[in-house]
py3Dmol code that shows the C-alpha trace and the ligand (Angstrom):
import py3Dmol

protein = """\
ATOM      1  CA  MET A   1     -16.869 148.861  21.295  1.00  0.00           C
ATOM      2  CA  SER A   2     -14.138 146.392  20.307  1.00  0.00           C
ATOM      3  CA  GLU A   3     -13.314 143.163  22.150  1.00  0.00           C
ATOM      4  CA  LYS A   4     -10.969 143.048  25.120  1.00  0.00           C
ATOM      5  CA  PRO A   5      -7.444 142.390  23.802  1.00  0.00           C
ATOM      6  CA  ILE A   6      -6.263 138.824  24.350  1.00  0.00           C
ATOM      7  CA  ILE A   7      -2.995 140.112  25.775  1.00  0.00           C
ATOM      8  CA  LEU A   8      -4.776 141.044  29.010  1.00  0.00           C
ATOM      9  CA  ALA A   9      -5.705 137.447  29.647  1.00  0.00           C
ATOM     10  CA  GLU A  10      -2.208 136.334  28.694  1.00  0.00           C
ATOM     11  CA  LEU A  11      -0.712 138.770  31.178  1.00  0.00           C
ATOM     12  CA  GLU A  12      -2.840 137.403  33.968  1.00  0.00           C
ATOM     13  CA  ILE A  13      -1.898 133.804  33.176  1.00  0.00           C
ATOM     14  CA  ALA A  14       1.771 134.716  32.855  1.00  0.00           C
ATOM     15  CA  GLN A  15       1.742 136.492  36.231  1.00  0.00           C
ATOM     16  CA  GLN A  16       0.116 133.560  38.025  1.00  0.00           C
ATOM     17  CA  LYS A  17       2.480 131.061  36.483  1.00  0.00           C
ATOM     18  CA  ALA A  18       5.530 133.205  37.149  1.00  0.00           C
ATOM     19  CA  LEU A  19       4.689 133.801  40.794  1.00  0.00           C
ATOM     20  CA  ALA A  20       3.944 130.139  41.368  1.00  0.00           C
ATOM     21  CA  LEU A  21       7.250 129.091  39.896  1.00  0.00           C
ATOM     22  CA  LEU A  22       9.195 131.805  41.699  1.00  0.00           C
ATOM     23  CA  ALA A  23       8.009 130.570  45.070  1.00  0.00           C
ATOM     24  CA  GLU A  24       9.755 127.259  44.413  1.00  0.00           C
ATOM     25  CA  ILE A  25      13.137 128.691  43.503  1.00  0.00           C
ATOM     26  CA  GLN A  26      15.995 128.036  45.955  1.00  0.00           C
ATOM     27  CA  ASP A  27      19.134 128.945  44.019  1.00  0.00           C
ATOM     28  CA  GLU A  28      20.687 131.847  42.248  1.00  0.00           C
ATOM     29  CA  GLU A  29      20.924 130.168  38.870  1.00  0.00           C
ATOM     30  CA  PRO A  30      17.237 129.223  38.372  1.00  0.00           C
ATOM     31  CA  LEU A  31      16.431 132.675  39.690  1.00  0.00           C
ATOM     32  CA  GLN A  32      18.327 134.250  36.804  1.00  0.00           C
ATOM     33  CA  ALA A  33      16.631 131.883  34.342  1.00  0.00           C
ATOM     34  CA  TRP A  34      13.289 132.858  35.765  1.00  0.00           C
ATOM     35  CA  LYS A  35      14.141 136.552  35.324  1.00  0.00           C
ATOM     36  CA  ARG A  36      15.027 136.003  31.664  1.00  0.00           C
ATOM     37  CA  GLU A  37      11.829 134.059  31.097  1.00  0.00           C
ATOM     38  CA  TYR A  38       9.321 136.407  32.761  1.00  0.00           C
ATOM     39  CA  LEU A  39      10.959 139.818  32.627  1.00  0.00           C
ATOM     40  CA  GLY A  40      13.273 139.399  29.657  1.00  0.00           C
ATOM     41  CA  LYS A  41      12.923 140.881  26.173  1.00  0.00           C
ATOM     42  CA  SER A  42      10.673 138.105  24.861  1.00  0.00           C
ATOM     43  CA  SER A  43       8.601 137.741  28.022  1.00  0.00           C
ATOM     44  CA  THR A  44       4.819 138.227  27.900  1.00  0.00           C
ATOM     45  CA  VAL A  45       5.093 141.495  29.854  1.00  0.00           C
ATOM     46  CA  MET A  46       7.642 142.997  27.513  1.00  0.00           C
ATOM     47  CA  SER A  47       5.747 141.926  24.401  1.00  0.00           C
ATOM     48  CA  ALA A  48       2.605 143.467  25.941  1.00  0.00           C
ATOM     49  CA  PHE A  49       4.415 146.824  26.012  1.00  0.00           C
ATOM     50  CA  SER A  50       5.529 146.529  22.432  1.00  0.00           C
ATOM     51  CA  SER A  51       2.034 145.434  21.374  1.00  0.00           C
ATOM     52  CA  ILE A  52       0.418 148.649  22.642  1.00  0.00           C
ATOM     53  CA  GLY A  53       0.732 150.316  19.254  1.00  0.00           C
ATOM     54  CA  GLN A  54      -1.223 147.523  17.630  1.00  0.00           C
ATOM     55  CA  GLN A  55      -4.082 147.609  20.156  1.00  0.00           C
ATOM     56  CA  SER A  56      -7.331 149.481  19.432  1.00  0.00           C
ATOM     57  CA  LYS A  57      -7.174 153.000  20.795  1.00  0.00           C
ATOM     58  CA  GLU A  58      -9.633 152.548  23.617  1.00  0.00           C
ATOM     59  CA  PHE A  59      -7.672 149.664  25.154  1.00  0.00           C
ATOM     60  CA  ARG A  60      -4.186 151.084  24.800  1.00  0.00           C
ATOM     61  CA  PRO A  61      -4.176 152.761  28.228  1.00  0.00           C
ATOM     62  CA  LEU A  62      -5.533 149.640  29.878  1.00  0.00           C
ATOM     63  CA  VAL A  63      -2.968 147.337  28.289  1.00  0.00           C
ATOM     64  CA  GLY A  64      -0.190 149.725  29.338  1.00  0.00           C
ATOM     65  CA  GLN A  65      -1.544 149.948  32.866  1.00  0.00           C
ATOM     66  CA  VAL A  66      -1.990 146.197  33.321  1.00  0.00           C
ATOM     67  CA  ALA A  67       1.418 145.457  31.807  1.00  0.00           C
ATOM     68  CA  ASN A  68       2.940 147.936  34.223  1.00  0.00           C
ATOM     69  CA  GLN A  69       1.206 146.402  37.211  1.00  0.00           C
ATOM     70  CA  VAL A  70       2.294 142.914  36.223  1.00  0.00           C
ATOM     71  CA  LYS A  71       5.865 144.074  35.648  1.00  0.00           C
ATOM     72  CA  GLN A  72       6.008 145.783  39.020  1.00  0.00           C
ATOM     73  CA  ALA A  73       4.460 142.820  40.779  1.00  0.00           C
ATOM     74  CA  LEU A  74       6.959 140.448  39.188  1.00  0.00           C
ATOM     75  CA  GLU A  75       9.891 142.722  39.976  1.00  0.00           C
ATOM     76  CA  ALA A  76       8.850 143.091  43.600  1.00  0.00           C
ATOM     77  CA  ALA A  77       8.397 139.335  43.940  1.00  0.00           C
ATOM     78  CA  LEU A  78      11.784 138.736  42.325  1.00  0.00           C
ATOM     79  CA  GLU A  79      13.499 141.122  44.707  1.00  0.00           C
ATOM     80  CA  GLU A  80      11.947 139.394  47.699  1.00  0.00           C
ATOM     81  CA  ARG A  81      12.827 135.946  46.386  1.00  0.00           C
ATOM     82  CA  ALA A  82      16.394 137.019  45.643  1.00  0.00           C
ATOM     83  CA  ARG A  83      16.771 138.141  49.239  1.00  0.00           C
ATOM     84  CA  ILE A  84      15.552 134.760  50.521  1.00  0.00           C
ATOM     85  CA  VAL A  85      17.812 132.844  48.137  1.00  0.00           C
ATOM     86  CA  THR A  86      20.904 134.845  49.130  1.00  0.00           C
ATOM     87  CA  GLU A  87      20.164 134.419  52.784  1.00  0.00           C
ATOM     88  CA  ALA A  88      19.632 130.682  52.402  1.00  0.00           C
ATOM     89  CA  ALA A  89      22.907 130.378  50.476  1.00  0.00           C
ATOM     90  CA  LEU A  90      24.761 132.154  53.251  1.00  0.00           C
ATOM     91  CA  THR A  91      23.202 129.984  55.928  1.00  0.00           C
ATOM     92  CA  ARG A  92      24.106 126.870  53.951  1.00  0.00           C
ATOM     93  CA  LYS A  93      27.662 128.084  53.557  1.00  0.00           C
ATOM     94  CA  ILE A  94      27.985 128.722  57.268  1.00  0.00           C
ATOM     95  CA  THR A  95      26.683 125.297  58.237  1.00  0.00           C
ATOM     96  CA  ASP A  96      28.662 123.438  55.585  1.00  0.00           C
ATOM     97  CA  GLU A  97      31.926 125.115  56.435  1.00  0.00           C
ATOM     98  CA  ARG A  98      31.479 125.115  60.156  1.00  0.00           C
ATOM     99  CA  VAL A  99      34.589 124.207  62.153  1.00  0.00           C
ATOM    100  CA  ASP A 100      33.853 122.124  65.193  1.00  0.00           C
ATOM    101  CA  VAL A 101      36.018 123.881  67.710  1.00  0.00           C
ATOM    102  CA  THR A 102      35.197 121.280  70.345  1.00  0.00           C
ATOM    103  CA  LEU A 103      37.019 118.490  68.442  1.00  0.00           C
ATOM    104  CA  PRO A 104      40.305 117.622  70.123  1.00  0.00           C
ATOM    105  CA  GLY A 105      43.208 118.831  67.996  1.00  0.00           C
ATOM    106  CA  ARG A 106      45.640 116.541  66.264  1.00  0.00           C
ATOM    107  CA  GLN A 107      48.829 116.420  68.302  1.00  0.00           C
ATOM    108  CA  PRO A 108      51.802 117.358  66.150  1.00  0.00           C
ATOM    109  CA  ILE A 109      54.608 114.813  66.325  1.00  0.00           C
ATOM    110  CA  THR A 110      57.526 116.496  68.014  1.00  0.00           C
ATOM    111  CA  GLY A 111      61.040 115.175  68.067  1.00  0.00           C
ATOM    112  CA  GLY A 112      63.353 115.277  71.015  1.00  0.00           C
ATOM    113  CA  LEU A 113      67.010 115.065  71.758  1.00  0.00           C
ATOM    114  CA  HIS A 114      68.562 111.645  72.145  1.00  0.00           C
ATOM    115  CA  PRO A 115      69.441 110.802  75.753  1.00  0.00           C
ATOM    116  CA  GLN A 116      73.106 110.608  74.722  1.00  0.00           C
ATOM    117  CA  THR A 117      72.979 114.077  73.187  1.00  0.00           C
ATOM    118  CA  LEU A 118      71.530 115.326  76.456  1.00  0.00           C
ATOM    119  CA  VAL A 119      74.140 113.720  78.686  1.00  0.00           C
ATOM    120  CA  LEU A 120      76.986 114.744  76.357  1.00  0.00           C
ATOM    121  CA  ARG A 121      75.827 118.354  76.509  1.00  0.00           C
ATOM    122  CA  ARG A 122      75.820 118.183  80.298  1.00  0.00           C
ATOM    123  CA  ILE A 123      79.327 116.759  80.300  1.00  0.00           C
ATOM    124  CA  PHE A 124      80.505 119.444  77.854  1.00  0.00           C
ATOM    125  CA  SER A 125      79.088 122.276  79.930  1.00  0.00           C
ATOM    126  CA  ILE A 126      80.621 121.020  83.177  1.00  0.00           C
ATOM    127  CA  PHE A 127      84.042 120.709  81.566  1.00  0.00           C
ATOM    128  CA  ALA A 128      83.576 124.042  79.798  1.00  0.00           C
ATOM    129  CA  GLU A 129      83.206 125.681  83.217  1.00  0.00           C
ATOM    130  CA  MET A 130      86.633 124.250  84.060  1.00  0.00           C
ATOM    131  CA  GLY A 131      88.159 125.594  80.837  1.00  0.00           C
ATOM    132  CA  PHE A 132      88.085 122.422  78.743  1.00  0.00           C
ATOM    133  CA  GLN A 133      87.430 122.711  75.034  1.00  0.00           C
ATOM    134  CA  VAL A 134      85.633 120.116  72.874  1.00  0.00           C
ATOM    135  CA  TYR A 135      87.662 118.468  70.110  1.00  0.00           C
ATOM    136  CA  ARG A 136      86.400 116.034  67.510  1.00  0.00           C
ATOM    137  CA  SER A 137      88.539 113.171  66.361  1.00  0.00           C
ATOM    138  CA  ARG A 138      87.968 110.524  63.700  1.00  0.00           C
ATOM    139  CA  ASP A 139      85.978 107.294  64.089  1.00  0.00           C
ATOM    140  CA  VAL A 140      88.115 105.495  61.517  1.00  0.00           C
ATOM    141  CA  GLU A 141      91.624 105.422  62.944  1.00  0.00           C
ATOM    142  CA  SER A 142      95.003 104.114  62.066  1.00  0.00           C
ATOM    143  CA  ASP A 143      96.237 101.183  64.070  1.00  0.00           C
ATOM    144  CA  GLU A 144      99.195 103.437  64.865  1.00  0.00           C
ATOM    145  CA  HIS A 145      97.098 106.090  66.621  1.00  0.00           C
ATOM    146  CA  ASN A 146      94.696 103.661  68.221  1.00  0.00           C
ATOM    147  CA  PHE A 147      97.456 101.461  69.655  1.00  0.00           C
ATOM    148  CA  GLU A 148     101.078 102.056  68.759  1.00  0.00           C
ATOM    149  CA  LEU A 149     101.402 105.712  69.686  1.00  0.00           C
ATOM    150  CA  LEU A 150      99.492 105.015  72.889  1.00  0.00           C
ATOM    151  CA  ASN A 151     102.214 102.669  73.977  1.00  0.00           C
ATOM    152  CA  ILE A 152     100.344  99.505  73.006  1.00  0.00           C
ATOM    153  CA  PRO A 153     102.717  97.629  70.665  1.00  0.00           C
ATOM    154  CA  ALA A 154     101.487  94.922  68.314  1.00  0.00           C
ATOM    155  CA  HIS A 155     101.010  91.569  70.046  1.00  0.00           C
ATOM    156  CA  HIS A 156     100.930  93.245  73.465  1.00  0.00           C
ATOM    157  CA  PRO A 157      98.389  91.348  75.581  1.00  0.00           C
ATOM    158  CA  ALA A 158      96.744  94.667  76.507  1.00  0.00           C
ATOM    159  CA  ARG A 159      95.343  94.735  72.961  1.00  0.00           C
ATOM    160  CA  ASP A 160      92.923  92.025  73.996  1.00  0.00           C
ATOM    161  CA  MET A 161      91.032  94.677  75.966  1.00  0.00           C
ATOM    162  CA  TRP A 162      90.402  96.530  72.716  1.00  0.00           C
ATOM    163  CA  ASP A 163      89.554  93.963  70.099  1.00  0.00           C
ATOM    164  CA  THR A 164      87.917  95.777  67.210  1.00  0.00           C
ATOM    165  CA  PHE A 165      86.749  95.808  63.602  1.00  0.00           C
ATOM    166  CA  HIS A 166      89.435  95.742  60.964  1.00  0.00           C
ATOM    167  CA  ILE A 167      88.973  96.322  57.265  1.00  0.00           C
ATOM    168  CA  ASP A 168      90.755  94.723  54.304  1.00  0.00           C
ATOM    169  CA  GLN A 169      93.269  97.532  54.252  1.00  0.00           C
ATOM    170  CA  PRO A 170      95.849  96.674  56.923  1.00  0.00           C
ATOM    171  CA  GLY A 171      96.436  99.237  59.651  1.00  0.00           C
ATOM    172  CA  VAL A 172      92.948 100.782  59.541  1.00  0.00           C
ATOM    173  CA  VAL A 173      90.514 100.171  62.398  1.00  0.00           C
ATOM    174  CA  LEU A 174      87.366 101.573  63.897  1.00  0.00           C
ATOM    175  CA  ARG A 175      88.678 103.272  66.993  1.00  0.00           C
ATOM    176  CA  THR A 176      88.226 101.255  70.145  1.00  0.00           C
ATOM    177  CA  HIS A 177      88.444 104.262  72.428  1.00  0.00           C
ATOM    178  CA  THR A 178      88.743 108.045  72.167  1.00  0.00           C
ATOM    179  CA  SER A 179      92.338 107.937  73.461  1.00  0.00           C
ATOM    180  CA  PRO A 180      93.924 108.157  69.956  1.00  0.00           C
ATOM    181  CA  GLY A 181      92.456 111.677  69.931  1.00  0.00           C
ATOM    182  CA  GLN A 182      95.000 112.500  72.677  1.00  0.00           C
ATOM    183  CA  ILE A 183      97.811 112.110  70.140  1.00  0.00           C
ATOM    184  CA  ARG A 184      95.988 114.188  67.536  1.00  0.00           C
ATOM    185  CA  VAL A 185      95.280 117.076  69.941  1.00  0.00           C
ATOM    186  CA  MET A 186      98.835 117.007  71.299  1.00  0.00           C
ATOM    187  CA  ARG A 187     100.380 117.061  67.830  1.00  0.00           C
ATOM    188  CA  GLU A 188      98.132 119.981  66.923  1.00  0.00           C
ATOM    189  CA  GLN A 189      98.836 121.953  70.100  1.00  0.00           C
ATOM    190  CA  ALA A 190     102.419 121.148  71.147  1.00  0.00           C
ATOM    191  CA  PRO A 191     103.999 122.798  73.047  1.00  0.00           C
ATOM    192  CA  ASN A 192     100.959 124.783  74.246  1.00  0.00           C
ATOM    193  CA  PRO A 193      99.069 123.715  77.350  1.00  0.00           C
ATOM    194  CA  ILE A 194      95.966 121.619  76.661  1.00  0.00           C
ATOM    195  CA  ARG A 195      92.603 121.290  78.338  1.00  0.00           C
ATOM    196  CA  ALA A 196      90.501 119.219  76.010  1.00  0.00           C
ATOM    197  CA  ILE A 197      87.666 116.771  75.963  1.00  0.00           C
ATOM    198  CA  LEU A 198      87.087 114.468  73.014  1.00  0.00           C
ATOM    199  CA  PRO A 199      83.657 112.898  72.650  1.00  0.00           C
ATOM    200  CA  GLY A 200      82.681 110.317  70.070  1.00  0.00           C
ATOM    201  CA  MET A 201      81.632 106.836  69.030  1.00  0.00           C
ATOM    202  CA  CYS A 202      83.926 103.931  69.711  1.00  0.00           C
ATOM    203  CA  TYR A 203      83.686 100.360  68.458  1.00  0.00           C
ATOM    204  CA  ARG A 204      84.673  97.059  69.902  1.00  0.00           C
ATOM    205  CA  TYR A 205      84.282  93.489  68.885  1.00  0.00           C
ATOM    206  CA  GLU A 206      82.421  92.438  71.991  1.00  0.00           C
ATOM    207  CA  GLN A 207      80.004  89.904  73.296  1.00  0.00           C
ATOM    208  CA  ILE A 208      76.876  92.072  73.407  1.00  0.00           C
ATOM    209  CA  SER A 209      75.161  92.199  76.793  1.00  0.00           C
ATOM    210  CA  SER A 210      73.183  94.566  78.948  1.00  0.00           C
ATOM    211  CA  ARG A 211      76.508  96.217  79.886  1.00  0.00           C
ATOM    212  CA  SER A 212      78.381  96.117  76.569  1.00  0.00           C
ATOM    213  CA  GLU A 213      77.581  97.165  73.031  1.00  0.00           C
ATOM    214  CA  ILE A 214      79.742  96.997  69.916  1.00  0.00           C
ATOM    215  CA  GLN A 215      79.348 100.749  69.573  1.00  0.00           C
ATOM    216  CA  PHE A 216      79.179 103.327  72.323  1.00  0.00           C
ATOM    217  CA  ASN A 217      80.293 106.832  73.145  1.00  0.00           C
ATOM    218  CA  GLN A 218      83.315 107.838  75.115  1.00  0.00           C
ATOM    219  CA  VAL A 219      84.480 111.180  76.348  1.00  0.00           C
ATOM    220  CA  GLU A 220      88.225 111.528  76.649  1.00  0.00           C
ATOM    221  CA  VAL A 221      89.636 114.133  79.008  1.00  0.00           C
ATOM    222  CA  LEU A 222      93.153 115.456  78.493  1.00  0.00           C
ATOM    223  CA  ALA A 223      95.157 118.101  80.319  1.00  0.00           C
ATOM    224  CA  VAL A 224      98.790 118.746  79.440  1.00  0.00           C
ATOM    225  CA  GLY A 225     101.039 121.467  80.814  1.00  0.00           C
ATOM    226  CA  LYS A 226     103.798 122.121  83.290  1.00  0.00           C
ATOM    227  CA  ASN A 227     103.504 120.725  86.836  1.00  0.00           C
ATOM    228  CA  ILE A 228     100.231 118.884  86.277  1.00  0.00           C
ATOM    229  CA  THR A 229      99.904 116.333  89.050  1.00  0.00           C
ATOM    230  CA  PHE A 230      97.822 113.386  90.128  1.00  0.00           C
ATOM    231  CA  GLY A 231      96.218 115.824  92.614  1.00  0.00           C
ATOM    232  CA  ASP A 232      95.038 118.032  89.717  1.00  0.00           C
ATOM    233  CA  MET A 233      93.492 115.000  88.105  1.00  0.00           C
ATOM    234  CA  LYS A 234      91.717 113.970  91.274  1.00  0.00           C
ATOM    235  CA  GLY A 235      90.425 117.493  91.892  1.00  0.00           C
ATOM    236  CA  THR A 236      89.200 117.950  88.320  1.00  0.00           C
ATOM    237  CA  LEU A 237      87.483 114.562  88.107  1.00  0.00           C
ATOM    238  CA  ASN A 238      85.930 114.937  91.560  1.00  0.00           C
ATOM    239  CA  GLY A 239      84.643 118.375  90.625  1.00  0.00           C
ATOM    240  CA  PHE A 240      83.131 116.927  87.472  1.00  0.00           C
ATOM    241  CA  VAL A 241      81.488 113.961  89.200  1.00  0.00           C
ATOM    242  CA  ARG A 242      79.991 116.136  91.926  1.00  0.00           C
ATOM    243  CA  ARG A 243      78.495 118.508  89.417  1.00  0.00           C
ATOM    244  CA  LEU A 244      77.162 115.647  87.334  1.00  0.00           C
ATOM    245  CA  PHE A 245      75.629 113.536  90.102  1.00  0.00           C
ATOM    246  CA  ASN A 246      75.336 115.543  93.293  1.00  0.00           C
ATOM    247  CA  ALA A 247      77.410 117.739  95.521  1.00  0.00           C
ATOM    248  CA  ASP A 248      78.270 115.201  98.194  1.00  0.00           C
ATOM    249  CA  VAL A 249      78.692 111.953  96.276  1.00  0.00           C
ATOM    250  CA  ARG A 250      81.812 110.116  97.447  1.00  0.00           C
ATOM    251  CA  THR A 251      84.409 108.932  94.963  1.00  0.00           C
ATOM    252  CA  ARG A 252      87.474 106.724  95.147  1.00  0.00           C
ATOM    253  CA  LEU A 253      90.440 106.026  92.921  1.00  0.00           C
ATOM    254  CA  ARG A 254      91.338 102.385  92.579  1.00  0.00           C
ATOM    255  CA  PRO A 255      94.704 101.341  91.104  1.00  0.00           C
ATOM    256  CA  SER A 256      94.406 100.011  87.583  1.00  0.00           C
ATOM    257  CA  TYR A 257      96.450  99.531  84.441  1.00  0.00           C
ATOM    258  CA  PHE A 258      96.433 101.243  81.070  1.00  0.00           C
ATOM    259  CA  PRO A 259      99.520 101.214  78.815  1.00  0.00           C
ATOM    260  CA  PHE A 260      99.117 104.942  78.049  1.00  0.00           C
ATOM    261  CA  THR A 261      98.931 106.209  81.650  1.00  0.00           C
ATOM    262  CA  GLU A 262     101.245 105.667  84.578  1.00  0.00           C
ATOM    263  CA  PRO A 263     100.092 105.484  87.292  1.00  0.00           C
ATOM    264  CA  SER A 264      96.599 104.440  86.212  1.00  0.00           C
ATOM    265  CA  ALA A 265      93.368 104.294  88.144  1.00  0.00           C
ATOM    266  CA  GLU A 266      89.641 103.660  87.896  1.00  0.00           C
ATOM    267  CA  MET A 267      87.371 106.222  89.416  1.00  0.00           C
ATOM    268  CA  ASP A 268      84.386 104.805  91.285  1.00  0.00           C
ATOM    269  CA  VAL A 269      81.413 106.694  92.688  1.00  0.00           C
ATOM    270  CA  GLU A 270      79.524 105.594  95.732  1.00  0.00           C
ATOM    271  CA  CYS A 271      76.461 103.635  94.623  1.00  0.00           C
ATOM    272  CA  PHE A 272      73.559 106.028  94.935  1.00  0.00           C
ATOM    273  CA  VAL A 273      71.001 103.272  94.815  1.00  0.00           C
ATOM    274  CA  CYS A 274      72.147 101.794  98.138  1.00  0.00           C
ATOM    275  CA  ALA A 275      74.368 104.668  99.362  1.00  0.00           C
ATOM    276  CA  GLY A 276      77.356 102.335  99.580  1.00  0.00           C
ATOM    277  CA  LYS A 277      75.726  99.499 101.488  1.00  0.00           C
ATOM    278  CA  GLY A 278      75.806  97.080  98.579  1.00  0.00           C
ATOM    279  CA  CYS A 279      72.949  96.202  96.212  1.00  0.00           C
ATOM    280  CA  SER A 280      72.294  94.492  92.881  1.00  0.00           C
ATOM    281  CA  VAL A 281      73.204  97.601  90.868  1.00  0.00           C
ATOM    282  CA  CYS A 282      76.697  97.817  92.374  1.00  0.00           C
ATOM    283  CA  LYS A 283      76.887  94.017  92.667  1.00  0.00           C
ATOM    284  CA  GLY A 284      77.266  94.263  96.417  1.00  0.00           C
ATOM    285  CA  SER A 285      80.410  96.402  96.345  1.00  0.00           C
ATOM    286  CA  GLY A 286      78.839  99.751  97.225  1.00  0.00           C
ATOM    287  CA  TRP A 287      80.774 101.397  94.352  1.00  0.00           C
ATOM    288  CA  LEU A 288      80.145 102.039  90.648  1.00  0.00           C
ATOM    289  CA  GLU A 289      82.997 102.319  88.193  1.00  0.00           C
ATOM    290  CA  ILE A 290      82.628 105.363  85.962  1.00  0.00           C
ATOM    291  CA  MET A 291      85.971 106.019  84.246  1.00  0.00           C
ATOM    292  CA  GLY A 292      89.544 105.063  83.661  1.00  0.00           C
ATOM    293  CA  CYS A 293      92.214 107.689  84.251  1.00  0.00           C
ATOM    294  CA  GLY A 294      95.870 108.305  84.984  1.00  0.00           C
ATOM    295  CA  ILE A 295      98.951 110.408  84.436  1.00  0.00           C
ATOM    296  CA  VAL A 296      99.861 110.537  80.743  1.00  0.00           C
ATOM    297  CA  HIS A 297     102.677 108.066  80.076  1.00  0.00           C
ATOM    298  CA  PRO A 298     106.000 109.754  79.148  1.00  0.00           C
ATOM    299  CA  ALA A 299     106.127 107.750  75.911  1.00  0.00           C
ATOM    300  CA  VAL A 300     102.710 109.091  74.930  1.00  0.00           C
ATOM    301  CA  LEU A 301     103.715 112.682  75.740  1.00  0.00           C
ATOM    302  CA  LYS A 302     106.778 112.220  73.571  1.00  0.00           C
ATOM    303  CA  ASN A 303     104.659 110.777  70.716  1.00  0.00           C
ATOM    304  CA  GLY A 304     102.424 113.831  71.021  1.00  0.00           C
ATOM    305  CA  GLY A 305     105.380 116.195  70.752  1.00  0.00           C
ATOM    306  CA  TYR A 306     105.845 117.158  74.405  1.00  0.00           C
ATOM    307  CA  ASP A 307     109.104 116.720  76.316  1.00  0.00           C
ATOM    308  CA  PRO A 308     108.199 114.510  79.303  1.00  0.00           C
ATOM    309  CA  GLU A 309     111.017 116.119  81.308  1.00  0.00           C
ATOM    310  CA  VAL A 310     109.222 119.475  81.083  1.00  0.00           C
ATOM    311  CA  TYR A 311     105.553 118.632  80.634  1.00  0.00           C
ATOM    312  CA  SER A 312     103.118 116.339  82.347  1.00  0.00           C
ATOM    313  CA  GLY A 313      99.442 115.672  82.014  1.00  0.00           C
ATOM    314  CA  PHE A 314      96.474 113.587  83.008  1.00  0.00           C
ATOM    315  CA  ALA A 315      93.905 111.752  80.935  1.00  0.00           C
ATOM    316  CA  ALA A 316      90.616 110.067  81.603  1.00  0.00           C
ATOM    317  CA  GLY A 317      88.030 108.218  79.568  1.00  0.00           C
ATOM    318  CA  MET A 318      84.398 107.742  80.454  1.00  0.00           C
ATOM    319  CA  GLY A 319      81.388 106.088  78.873  1.00  0.00           C
ATOM    320  CA  PRO A 320      78.408 108.438  78.733  1.00  0.00           C
ATOM    321  CA  GLU A 321      75.968 105.574  78.149  1.00  0.00           C
ATOM    322  CA  ARG A 322      77.058 104.112  81.478  1.00  0.00           C
ATOM    323  CA  ILE A 323      76.629 107.542  83.043  1.00  0.00           C
ATOM    324  CA  SER A 324      73.096 107.876  81.605  1.00  0.00           C
ATOM    325  CA  MET A 325      72.320 104.416  82.931  1.00  0.00           C
ATOM    326  CA  LEU A 326      73.303 105.536  86.411  1.00  0.00           C
ATOM    327  CA  LEU A 327      71.495 108.883  86.148  1.00  0.00           C
ATOM    328  CA  HIS A 328      68.237 107.386  84.881  1.00  0.00           C
ATOM    329  CA  LYS A 329      68.483 103.841  86.316  1.00  0.00           C
ATOM    330  CA  ILE A 330      68.454 102.295  82.819  1.00  0.00           C
ATOM    331  CA  GLU A 331      69.167  98.600  83.082  1.00  0.00           C
ATOM    332  CA  ASP A 332      70.263  97.762  79.534  1.00  0.00           C
ATOM    333  CA  ILE A 333      72.815  99.635  77.395  1.00  0.00           C
ATOM    334  CA  ARG A 334      71.277  98.255  74.201  1.00  0.00           C
ATOM    335  CA  TYR A 335      68.305 100.626  74.550  1.00  0.00           C
ATOM    336  CA  PHE A 336      70.493 103.565  73.495  1.00  0.00           C
ATOM    337  CA  TRP A 337      71.077 102.446  69.922  1.00  0.00           C
ATOM    338  CA  GLY A 338      68.061 100.159  69.555  1.00  0.00           C
ATOM    339  CA  ASN A 339      66.091 103.121  68.153  1.00  0.00           C
ATOM    340  CA  ASP A 340      62.874 102.256  69.938  1.00  0.00           C
ATOM    341  CA  ALA A 341      60.669 105.357  70.245  1.00  0.00           C
ATOM    342  CA  ARG A 342      59.121 104.031  73.470  1.00  0.00           C
ATOM    343  CA  PHE A 343      62.533 104.367  75.090  1.00  0.00           C
ATOM    344  CA  LEU A 344      63.641 107.546  73.355  1.00  0.00           C
ATOM    345  CA  GLU A 345      60.507 109.587  73.995  1.00  0.00           C
ATOM    346  CA  GLN A 346      61.025 109.350  77.747  1.00  0.00           C
ATOM    347  CA  PHE A 347      63.809 111.922  77.726  1.00  0.00           C
TER     348      PHE A 347
END
"""
ligand_1 = """\
12
LIG
N 90.864 104.511 76.812
C 90.544 103.799 78.010
C 89.450 102.782 77.716
O 88.950 102.745 76.659
C 90.090 104.721 79.098
C 91.183 105.656 79.567
C 91.324 106.882 78.970
C 92.019 105.295 80.582
C 92.309 107.755 79.375
C 92.997 106.166 81.033
C 93.159 107.378 80.422
O 89.101 102.020 78.542
"""
view = py3Dmol.view(width=600, height=400)
view.addModel(protein, "pdb")
view.setStyle({"model": 0}, {"cartoon": {"style": "trace"}})
view.addModel(ligand_1, "xyz")
view.setStyle({"model": 1}, {"stick": {}})
view.zoomTo()
view.show()
């Protein structure tokens, strides 16, 4: 009887060690290393199989049997451990990548339309209903269009009302009102009838205050055709004001003077803060001035290419900032172009 082969003892030690180490493994990578070490080609188990041929005959079956048992035991343990490791990895992944759906979301910053864009669109749509088309005219004007052709000759005292920014080049100004657009539309359309509105920025060299800015919008209104009367003007402007403010607001036309209209007027609306009784907004008068208007001066018609004996027209000019101020009870015109988000985001 020969001695028990040493490999049997080695197998037992290897199994114990392997199982002990396996129980500690938490990750996929050490698991693979473990597999190479204890079940790989040069592992004790595998060398036990290849040693069978060198064992004495009587122990060969035993070595084969024990090696098989150890191999199976290690494989079963590996499979079990692999399951645990995979499960743990999944659980870790779920917890690590968890989205806390109860956290309040981050509010996206949304823009909005400028209050002037909003009021201009309202003005456009009301005039559109009455058949008026929007025209754009230039901000940088010739002195000729801004003054001369509107019947305001050089050195006429009326120019004081429209002091503006000049540049080095003589005869070029930033327009002081949208009225020069009247000439441009007329010259483009003559002798066709016109129903136009002309919105845009105007510029004046002014003492800045809560009522006046050096830049502001205007919307010019122009109708030219045959038999257009002061009554048409009154009806159109009243219709506009009632749609803009409310259906039963009272208006009045007060005589005024503009070199490019004759007769000229200012249109006032009844103060809706005090309903005409007199308050600080209307400075006690009960009325708020909202636009200048009048019958287009014959000289202006002629400059636009219309024969004043055949054609007539009316024109008006309003300040949409002033209108927004009335609509929203805004007390300072400088808010519009001050670019302060606290003001702008309220619209
Ligand atoms: N252009 C004038 C102004 O700036 C307003 C106006 C326009 C008056 C058209 C009459 C006719 O004050």
